N, C-alpha and C positions, 0 to 999 in steps of 0.2 A: 504494500500500500504506500501511497505517497501523500504529501500534503500535511496539513496542520494536525491531523489525528495521529501521526506517527510520533511516539514518545521518544525523547532522547535516551541514549544508552545509559545504564547505571555507571557512575564514575566511582562511587564509594559505597560499599555494601557491608552491612553488619548482620550477622546471623547468630541468634541464640546467645547474646552476650550476658554473662554472669560476672558480677564484680562485687566483692565484699570489702568493706572498710571496717576492719576489726570484726566485731560481732554483728555489724549492720550490713545487710545485703542491699546494696544500692541498685543493682541491675539483676533482674530475675528472668533472663531469657529474651532480652530486647532485640528486635530485628528491625532494620530500617535501611533504606537506600536513598542516596543522593544522586540525582541525574546530572548529566552534563549541562552546565550553564543555568541551572535552576536555582531558585531561592526557596529553601525548605525551612519552615518554622517548626521547631519542636517545643510544644507547650506542655504545661502541667503545673501542679501545685508545688510549692517549696518542699523539697525532700523527695520528689518523685523520681530522681535519678538523672535529671536533664544534664547537669554539668558533668557527671560521671560518664554519661553516654558521649558527650562531646570530647572529653579527654581520651576516651578509648578510640574514637574515630580519628582523632588527630594524632594518635600515636604517642600521646603524653603519658598515658598509663596503659598497661596491658590487661586485657580481661582475664579473669580466672578460667572462664570457659567461653566457647564460641569463637567466631572468626571475624576479622575485619579485612576486607580486600579493597585495595585502591588500584585502579587501572590494571586489574588482573593480578596484582601481587598481594600476598598475604602480609599485611602490616604487622599483625600480632606475632609473626615469626621472624621479622627482620631484626638484625642487630641494632643496638642503640645508635651506632655511628651512622647507619643508613637512615634511621628515623630522623636524626638530627639534620641530615642533609636534606631530606624531604621537607622538613619544617623551614629550611632556609630557601628552598627553591619552589616547591609546589604548593605549600600551605602557608596561609597567613592566619594569625590568631589575634582576636580583639577581646579583651575582658571588660567587665562592667566598669572598672575604674581606670581603664586605659593602660595603666602601668607604663607610662612614659618615664624616661629617665629624667628626674627633676633638675639635674645640673646641666642638661643639654637644651639648646634652643629647639624650637619646633622643626626647623629645617634639618638640624643635625639628628634629631630623633628619627625623622622620616628617612634620612640618608643612611642611617646606621646599618640596616640590612644589606644595602648595596655595598657599603664599605666592607662588611664582613665577607661578602661574596667576591671581593677583589676589584670592585669598580674604582676607577680613579676618583679622588675626592671632589674635584671640580665637577666632573660629570655626574657624580652621585648627588651633589647639592643642587645642581641644575634640574635633574630629574625630580628630586624631592620637591623643589619649588613648583614644578608643573603639577604635581599631585596635590600640593597644598591649594593651588588655584582651583583644581577640579573639585575639591571639597569645600570651596568657599572660604578659605582661611588665608588667602593671599594677603600680605601685609602683616602677618603674624610670625613671619619667618624667624625673627630674632627674639621672639618672646619665649620665656621658659614656661613650663606647665603651670607653675604657681601664679603666673601673670595672666592666664587665660581663663575664660569662663569654662564651666564643665562641658558645655556643648562644643566649644571650640577645641578643647583638649581631646574630646572623643573623636572629632573629625580628623585631628592630627593622628590619632591612633589608627583610624581607618586608612588614612593615607599611607601610614607606615606598613600596614598589613597588605596593601595592594601594590606598593611601589615596585616589588620584584616581579610582578606579573604572575601571581600564583593561579593555579587552576581551582583551588578551593580556599575560601575564607571561612573560618570558624568564629562566630560572633557569640560570646557568652554574655547574655543580658546587656547588650551594648547601650541600651537606653535606661537601664535600671536605676541609675543615679541622676537622671536628668528630668527637668520639668517637661510638660507636654509639648510646648513649642520647640524646645531644643531637641526633644525626641523625634518630632516630625522632621526637623531639619536634618538630623543625623541619618534617619532612615531614608529620606528622599535622596540624600547624597550617596548613601551606600547602594541603594537599588539602582540608581542611575549609573554609577560607576561600574557596578557588577554587570549590568546588562550591556553596557557599552564595550566592556572587555571580555564578555562571555565567561565570567568567573562564576563558579557555583558557590553558593553561600549556605552554610548550615547555621541557622539563627536560633539560639536558645532564648526563650522569652516566656514570661508569665502574663504579658500584657496583650490584650486582644487587638488594640490599635496597632501595635508593633507587628504582631503576627499577620495582620491584614495586608502588609506589604509583600508577603510571600506568595509564590505560585501555588504552594501546597503546604498543608499543615498536618502534622501528626501529634497525637496527644500521648504523653507518657504518664502512667499511673502505677505507683508502687513498683517501679523498675521494669514495666512491660508496656509496649506500645499497644494502646487499646482502641484507637480510632484514627482514621485518616480521612482527610477531605481535600479536594482540589478547590483552590480559591478561584472565585469568579472575578478575574481581573481584566480590565481593558487597558492594554498597554499601547500607548501611541508610539508609533515608530516612524 
């Protein structure tokens, strides 16, 4: 079949994930797939296992049981060296509080992943400036995180996550610490940039308005995916 009814191929697939934190079972057989260039929202109450699922999918922690496959390779079986390389090249990660380096300016925070990959400093800063502009924070290049609003700092974090051209961005409650206006600005910037660069996004959120930006939504309850819905979105192209 051809046309808009053909679904993209799965890029990242988790099957039967089980993960314990001490005596607490965070995941109880969770299965989910992220397709090429889609934005997937994972929703659920606090303590449902959302962040643990993200950490397993991003190769940050290994599941106790089950499998995680990325582009046909088993992530849960890769050595840490290979996982670290993937997180530098193919994966971008954004956390609720951004985790920017407070001593570095905005442009240097965004340029850091490029510098770690061996990019020339001048070229890295130039590319970082371009991404700051795409996220609407041009003019903040020399500001440090403590000198910016929460929304501005989070958009700098998103620019840092996307500057290397990853295939997947993992966003863990990226609007959780923001007011409603800043949340809308951050999500609009993220979805626009992701669609423009055809980057897949795994979005962890407990907020219905944030989840509404996704193409598809799955709900996690007590460590298991219990429902899935395709979002009805009109995307102007």
